[in-house]
Backbone bond lengths (Angstrom), bond angles and torsions (degrees), N, CA, C in turn:
res aa  C-N    CA-C-N  psi(-1)  N-CA   C-N-CA  omega(-1)  CA-C   N-CA-C  phi
1 M - - - 1.445 - - 1.523 109.66 -
2 S 1.317 115.57 142.20 1.457 119.12 178.86 1.533 109.81 -78.54
3 P 1.332 117.14 154.90 1.467 119.69 178.96 1.521 113.09 -58.15
4 K 1.335 117.23 -35.30 1.466 119.76 178.67 1.522 110.86 -63.33
5 K 1.320 116.69 -42.38 1.455 120.33 -179.57 1.528 110.32 -67.60
6 D 1.321 117.13 -40.55 1.459 120.48 176.91 1.524 111.05 -59.19
7 K 1.325 116.19 -45.48 1.459 121.02 -179.07 1.532 110.02 -64.95
8 R 1.320 117.07 -41.44 1.459 120.50 178.92 1.521 110.50 -62.31
9 Q 1.311 116.15 -43.19 1.465 120.06 179.63 1.525 111.23 -66.54
10 L 1.321 117.32 -37.51 1.455 121.07 177.88 1.528 110.78 -64.80
11 V 1.315 115.99 -44.64 1.468 120.22 178.26 1.529 109.96 -62.80
12 E 1.315 116.65 -45.54 1.466 120.34 179.74 1.523 111.36 -60.76
13 S 1.312 117.01 -44.92 1.454 121.08 -179.94 1.527 111.30 -63.16
14 N 1.328 116.71 -46.01 1.464 120.07 178.19 1.523 111.20 -62.54
15 A 1.314 116.46 -40.74 1.462 120.47 179.81 1.529 110.78 -62.19
16 R 1.312 116.88 -42.32 1.471 119.87 178.33 1.523 111.15 -60.17
17 H 1.322 116.58 -44.04 1.464 120.52 -179.18 1.529 111.25 -66.91
18 V 1.320 116.50 -44.54 1.468 120.67 -179.63 1.525 110.63 -62.93
19 M 1.312 116.74 -44.08 1.468 119.70 -179.19 1.517 111.46 -65.69
20 Q 1.314 117.98 -41.76 1.466 119.86 179.27 1.527 110.60 -64.85
21 T 1.322 116.15 -39.68 1.463 120.20 177.75 1.524 110.44 -64.49
22 A 1.332 117.43 -42.46 1.469 121.19 178.44 1.527 110.66 -63.42
23 I 1.318 117.76 -41.35 1.464 121.46 177.81 1.522 110.02 -62.44
24 N 1.323 116.70 -43.49 1.467 120.16 177.71 1.525 111.10 -62.08
25 L 1.329 117.32 -40.40 1.464 121.25 178.86 1.526 110.97 -64.87
26 I 1.316 117.35 -42.66 1.469 120.91 178.57 1.525 110.15 -62.20
27 E 1.311 117.12 -41.80 1.467 120.07 177.76 1.528 110.80 -64.33
28 M 1.330 116.97 -38.83 1.464 120.66 177.83 1.528 110.33 -64.71
29 I 1.322 116.64 -42.05 1.465 120.74 177.46 1.526 109.72 -61.21
30 D 1.336 116.71 -46.68 1.475 120.74 179.33 1.522 112.13 -58.23
31 N 1.313 116.66 -38.72 1.459 121.19 -176.76 1.527 113.40 -83.44
32 S 1.322 117.08 -12.33 1.459 120.49 -173.29 1.521 114.77 -105.73
33 F 1.332 117.74 -20.81 1.461 120.36 -173.18 1.523 110.94 -129.67
34 P 1.328 116.09 157.31 1.472 119.66 173.83 1.534 109.41 -59.44
35 P 1.326 116.80 155.20 1.472 120.35 -173.89 1.526 115.01 -52.77
36 E 1.320 118.84 -43.25 1.470 120.05 -176.91 1.532 111.16 -68.19
37 V 1.312 117.91 -35.79 1.459 121.53 177.75 1.533 109.41 -71.75
38 A 1.317 117.32 -42.72 1.466 121.40 179.21 1.525 110.85 -60.90
39 E 1.323 116.73 -41.57 1.463 120.68 179.38 1.527 110.60 -62.61
40 D 1.328 116.97 -43.63 1.465 120.91 178.17 1.528 110.86 -61.55
41 L 1.320 116.63 -45.73 1.469 119.99 -179.34 1.528 111.69 -64.16
42 Q 1.323 116.89 -38.85 1.461 119.51 178.31 1.524 111.19 -63.91
43 K 1.326 117.02 -42.05 1.468 120.27 177.61 1.523 110.32 -63.17
44 R 1.342 116.09 -41.33 1.463 119.73 178.96 1.530 110.99 -64.54
45 L 1.314 117.41 -39.40 1.458 121.56 179.10 1.526 110.22 -60.82
46 I 1.313 116.78 -50.50 1.466 120.90 -178.53 1.526 110.62 -64.42
47 N 1.325 116.65 -41.98 1.458 120.53 178.94 1.524 110.92 -65.11
48 S 1.323 117.32 -38.71 1.462 120.79 178.24 1.524 111.50 -62.76
49 I 1.307 116.40 -40.72 1.462 120.57 178.00 1.526 109.88 -66.59
50 R 1.322 116.35 -47.11 1.471 120.57 -177.49 1.530 111.60 -60.82
51 T 1.347 116.83 -41.83 1.468 120.59 -177.33 1.525 113.26 -92.36
52 K 1.328 115.97 -0.59 1.468 122.28 -179.66 1.524 111.28 58.29
53 D 1.336 115.54 41.11 1.460 121.74 -178.36 1.526 109.82 -133.39
54 P 1.342 117.64 89.64 1.464 120.11 -178.10 1.527 113.86 -63.85
55 K 1.325 117.49 -17.27 1.467 120.47 -179.33 1.522 112.22 -60.78
56 K 1.325 116.62 -30.65 1.470 119.94 -179.32 1.529 110.70 -62.39
57 F 1.313 116.79 -41.97 1.456 120.08 179.05 1.525 110.21 -71.38
58 I 1.321 116.85 -42.59 1.467 121.52 -179.40 1.525 110.28 -60.66
59 R 1.328 117.59 -41.11 1.473 120.28 177.31 1.524 110.97 -60.25
60 G 1.317 117.16 -37.85 1.461 120.72 177.98 1.516 111.89 -63.49
61 I 1.314 116.84 -43.12 1.465 121.13 177.53 1.520 110.03 -63.77
62 Q 1.339 116.53 -44.41 1.462 120.11 179.87 1.524 111.43 -64.00
63 R 1.313 116.47 -37.23 1.469 120.42 178.93 1.524 110.75 -63.85
64 I 1.315 116.53 -38.24 1.464 120.49 177.31 1.523 109.85 -62.36
65 E 1.319 115.98 -45.76 1.468 120.31 179.07 1.527 110.83 -63.18
66 D 1.343 116.75 -43.73 1.465 121.27 -178.19 1.529 112.09 -65.48
67 N 1.329 116.52 -35.19 1.465 120.71 -178.56 1.522 112.40 -86.52
68 G 1.309 116.55 -4.81 1.462 120.22 177.82 1.516 114.00 69.66
69 H 1.343 116.89 28.56 1.458 118.65 176.02 1.519 109.34 -63.68
70 P 1.299 116.59 131.51 1.474 118.26 179.11 1.517 111.09 -75.88
71 T 1.305 114.90 151.43 1.464 119.63 169.44 1.515 106.41 -88.32
72 R 1.290 116.97 171.23 1.468 119.67 178.89 1.513 111.82 -71.05
73 D 1.354 116.73 -17.44 1.459 121.07 178.61 1.519 111.78 -80.95
74 A 1.332 116.07 -20.88 1.472 120.16 -175.30 1.498 112.15 -76.81
């Protein structure tokens, strides 16, 4: 196999894993929080990925904890 093909396959494989993990996380968010909170967290997740700044998503989670938003399990 050529190095270009190896790199392409590595990128493709990593992308598949990352996307499946992100989909699982979005489903977990949907099942764990009220709709308005879940929507905010999903936007923060996508924005954090786009801007390469995970702090944006973490701040959203911390804000939920600080404001005492219930999860769907509570």
